[in-house]
C-alpha positions in Angstrom: 43.2 34.5 -33.3 42.6 38.2 -33.5 41.0 38.3 -37.0 42.9 41.2 -37.9 42.4 42.1 -41.4 44.9 44.2 -43.9 43.3 45.6 -47.0 45.0 47.8 -49.8 42.1 50.5 -50.8 43.2 52.5 -53.6 41.6 56.3 -54.1 42.3 58.1 -57.0 45.0 55.6 -57.9 47.0 56.2 -54.2 47.1 53.3 -52.0 46.1 53.1 -48.5 46.5 49.9 -46.4 43.6 49.8 -43.3 43.8 47.7 -40.7 40.3 46.5 -39.6 38.8 43.8 -37.3 34.8 43.6 -36.3 33.0 41.0 -34.7 31.1 38.4 -36.3 28.5 39.5 -38.7 29.6 43.4 -38.4 32.6 43.1 -41.1 30.2 45.6 -43.1 28.7 47.6 -40.7 27.9 50.9 -41.7 29.3 52.6 -38.0 33.0 52.2 -37.0 35.8 53.8 -34.8 38.1 55.1 -37.2 41.9 55.5 -35.8 43.8 58.3 -37.9 47.7 58.6 -36.9 50.0 61.3 -37.4 53.3 62.4 -38.1 55.4 60.6 -38.6 53.2 57.2 -37.8 51.0 54.7 -39.2 47.8 52.2 -39.1 50.7 50.2 -36.6 50.6 52.7 -34.0 46.6 51.6 -33.3 47.3 47.8 -33.7 46.5 46.5 -30.4 43.6 49.4 -30.3 42.2 48.3 -33.2 41.9 44.4 -31.9 40.2 45.6 -28.5 37.7 47.7 -30.7 37.0 45.1 -33.4 35.9 42.9 -30.3 32.4 44.6 -30.1 32.0 47.3 -33.0 34.2 47.6 -36.5 37.2 49.6 -36.0 39.8 50.4 -38.9 43.2 52.2 -38.9 44.4 53.3 -42.8 47.5 54.4 -43.8 47.3 58.0 -44.7 49.1 59.2 -48.3 52.8 59.3 -47.5 52.7 57.3 -44.4 53.6 53.5 -43.4 53.4 51.2 -46.1 51.1 54.1 -48.3 52.0 55.1 -51.7 54.3 58.5 -51.4 52.6 60.2 -55.0 54.7 63.6 -55.7 51.6 65.3 -56.9 49.4 64.4 -53.5 48.8 68.0 -52.1 49.7 67.1 -48.6 47.4 69.6 -47.1 45.0 69.3 -43.9 42.5 69.4 -47.1 43.2 66.6 -48.8 44.1 64.4 -46.1 40.4 65.1 -44.6 39.2 64.5 -48.3 41.3 61.1 -48.4 39.1 59.9 -45.2 36.1 60.5 -46.5 36.8 58.6 -49.6 38.2 55.7 -47.7 35.3 55.7 -45.8 32.9 56.1 -48.8 35.0 53.3 -50.2 34.6 50.7 -47.3 30.7 52.2 -47.2 31.0 53.3 -43.8 28.9 56.1 -42.9 28.9 57.1 -39.3 32.3 57.4 -37.2 33.9 57.5 -34.0 36.9 59.6 -34.5 40.2 58.5 -32.7 42.9 61.2 -33.6 46.6 61.8 -32.6 49.4 64.2 -33.4 48.4 65.8 -36.9 45.8 63.0 -37.6 43.8 65.5 -35.2 43.8 68.5 -37.8 43.2 65.9 -40.7 40.7 64.1 -38.6 38.5 67.5 -37.0 38.7 69.0 -41.0 37.0 65.9 -42.0 34.4 66.0 -39.4 33.7 70.2 -40.1 33.4 69.1 -43.4 31.1 66.2 -43.0 29.2 66.8 -39.7 26.7 64.6 -40.1 28.9 61.6 -40.0 30.3 62.0 -37.1 29.6 60.2 -33.8 32.1 61.1 -31.2 35.4 62.3 -30.8 38.9 61.0 -29.3 41.8 63.0 -29.1 44.9 61.7 -27.8 48.0 64.5 -27.3 46.1 66.9 -30.1 42.9 69.1 -30.3 42.5 73.1 -30.3 45.5 74.5 -29.2 45.1 78.3 -29.0 48.3 80.2 -29.7 50.3 76.8 -30.4 54.1 77.6 -31.2 55.9 74.7 -33.5 57.9 72.2 -31.5 61.8 72.4 -32.5 61.6 69.9 -34.9 58.7 71.2 -36.5 60.5 74.6 -37.2 63.6 73.0 -38.7 60.9 70.9 -41.1 59.4 74.4 -42.0 62.6 75.5 -43.3 63.8 75.4 -46.5 67.1 73.4 -47.4 67.2 72.8 -43.7 64.3 70.4 -43.3 65.8 68.6 -46.4 69.0 68.4 -45.3 67.9 67.5 -41.4 65.8 64.2 -42.7 68.8 63.3 -45.4 71.1 63.0 -42.5 69.3 61.2 -40.0 70.5 57.8 -38.9 68.8 55.0 -37.6 70.7 55.9 -33.7 70.4 58.9 -34.4 66.6 59.1 -34.9 66.2 56.2 -32.1 68.4 58.6 -29.5 66.2 61.9 -30.3 62.9 60.2 -30.3 64.0 58.5 -26.7 65.3 62.0 -25.4 61.9 64.0 -25.9 59.9 61.2 -23.9 59.3 60.3 -20.4 60.9 56.4 -20.8 62.5 54.8 -23.6 60.1 53.7 -26.7 60.3 49.8 -27.4 62.8 49.2 -30.1 60.3 47.8 -32.2 58.4 51.1 -32.8 61.6 53.1 -33.4 62.8 50.7 -35.9 59.3 50.5 -37.6 59.0 54.6 -38.1 62.9 55.0 -39.1 62.2 52.2 -41.7 58.7 53.7 -43.0 60.4 57.1 -43.1 62.2 57.0 -46.2 62.8 60.1 -48.8 58.8 59.6 -49.8 57.9 60.1 -46.7 60.0 63.3 -45.8 58.5 64.8 -48.7 55.2 65.1 -48.2 55.7 65.7 -44.6 57.7 69.0 -45.4 55.3 70.0 -47.8 52.6 68.9 -45.3 54.4 71.5 -41.9 54.9 74.1 -44.9 51.1 74.3 -45.9 50.2 75.2 -42.3 51.1 78.7 -41.4 49.7 78.8 -38.2 48.7 75.6 -36.5 47.0 77.4 -33.5 44.8 79.4 -35.1 43.7 76.2 -37.4 43.0 74.5 -34.7 40.8 77.0 -33.0 38.6 77.7 -36.3 38.2 74.0 -36.6 37.3 73.6 -32.9 35.0 76.6 -33.7 33.1 74.9 -36.4 33.0 71.7 -34.3 31.4 73.4 -31.0 27.7 73.4 -31.8 27.9 69.7 -32.6 28.6 69.0 -28.5 30.7 65.9 -29.6 30.9 63.3 -26.9 34.6 62.9 -26.4 37.3 61.4 -24.9 40.6 63.6 -24.3 43.8 61.5 -23.3 47.2 63.3 -22.9 50.4 62.2 -21.8 51.8 64.3 -19.0 55.6 64.6 -20.4 54.5 65.4 -24.0 57.3 67.8 -25.1 55.5 68.6 -28.5 51.8 69.4 -27.8 51.7 70.9 -24.3 49.5 68.6 -22.0 48.0 72.5 -20.9 45.6 72.6 -23.7 44.1 69.2 -22.3 41.3 71.2 -20.5 40.9 73.7 -22.9 39.2 70.6 -25.0 36.1 71.0 -22.5 35.5 74.5 -24.5 34.4 72.8 -27.7 33.3 69.2 -26.9 31.5 67.6 -24.4 34.7 66.1 -23.0 36.2 63.5 -20.5 39.7 64.7 -19.9 42.5 62.3 -18.5 46.2 63.4 -17.8 48.7 60.1 -18.3 51.6 59.9 -15.9 54.7 58.5 -17.3 53.4 58.8 -20.9 54.7 61.1 -23.5 53.4 62.4 -27.0 53.0 58.5 -27.8 50.8 57.8 -24.9 49.4 54.2 -26.7 53.3 53.2 -27.1 54.0 54.4 -23.5 51.3 52.9 -21.5 48.9 51.0 -23.7 46.8 49.2 -20.8 45.9 52.7 -19.4 45.1 54.1 -22.7 42.7 51.3 -23.4 41.7 51.5 -19.8 40.0 55.0 -20.5 39.4 54.7 -24.6 38.2 51.3 -24.6 35.3 51.8 -22.4 34.3 55.4 -23.7 33.8 53.8 -27.5 32.2 50.8 -26.5 29.7 53.2 -24.7 29.6 55.8 -28.0 29.1 52.7 -30.5 26.0 51.3 -28.5 23.5 52.0 -30.8 20.6 50.8 -29.0 21.7 53.0 -25.8 22.2 55.8 -28.4 18.8 55.6 -29.8 17.0 55.3 -26.5 18.9 58.5 -25.4 17.7 60.2 -28.4 14.0 59.0 -28.0 14.0 60.2 -24.1 15.5 63.6 -25.2 12.9 64.4 -28.0 10.1 63.0 -25.6 11.4 65.7 -22.8 11.3 68.3 -25.7 8.0 67.4 -26.8 6.6 67.8 -23.1 8.0 70.9 -22.6 
């Protein structure tokens, strides 16, 4: 039995379902691992990892506005800043004060913006096929989405078979049908409308990511970087660059594309879960801080 929980969190009238799991007695812990999906993902992308993380600490994964089973309000701004605020509002609602962020795709910008706004809340950072990407150029689909009228037509003309074909064409291996079907079903007009506004709200993704990286650099956050070697959307060449901004452990993942947690879930968990277990060990972390403070005093 997984003891996985799905709770509807309502923030400013917007419903965001939150997937969660925690060990017995830690359901209301003020520290948690927070999984943030990207575009056009959902909390379901993280289901297996939430289950595994929830064996040793509190873990949550929300559907962000416009995505998954969350509401798709027309009046939500669909900007990086607005998604970052929504993350913080969810954490406040759930009374989570300290977080270990796990970010993917556009969730990288949302999560890093949240971390920049609230550095005191962030204990560690894990990024999957995303991060600081100087000089980044939009991929083909993003350029289509950013183009008025063309982006709308592209979304309206999508079919289930065409959607699956395009995703598999750009991945080292075929995705499970359940994954592509779920993503297609979630990609209704409400999602498309918000996604187009999101992509058109960011002029230079590379410059934004560098600005966010610089704002977090002084924190020297312990970080796990996982990157599929076959990613055609965000180049794996950016993986090592994360060491310039974070205390990062970097792993390139063979046979994986932009969604390595779907391509090779055991490989991703084999790196990520031990890292999160170590970072969430409060006693170990507090002892380390005491030792560091003692050494400073000795000097």
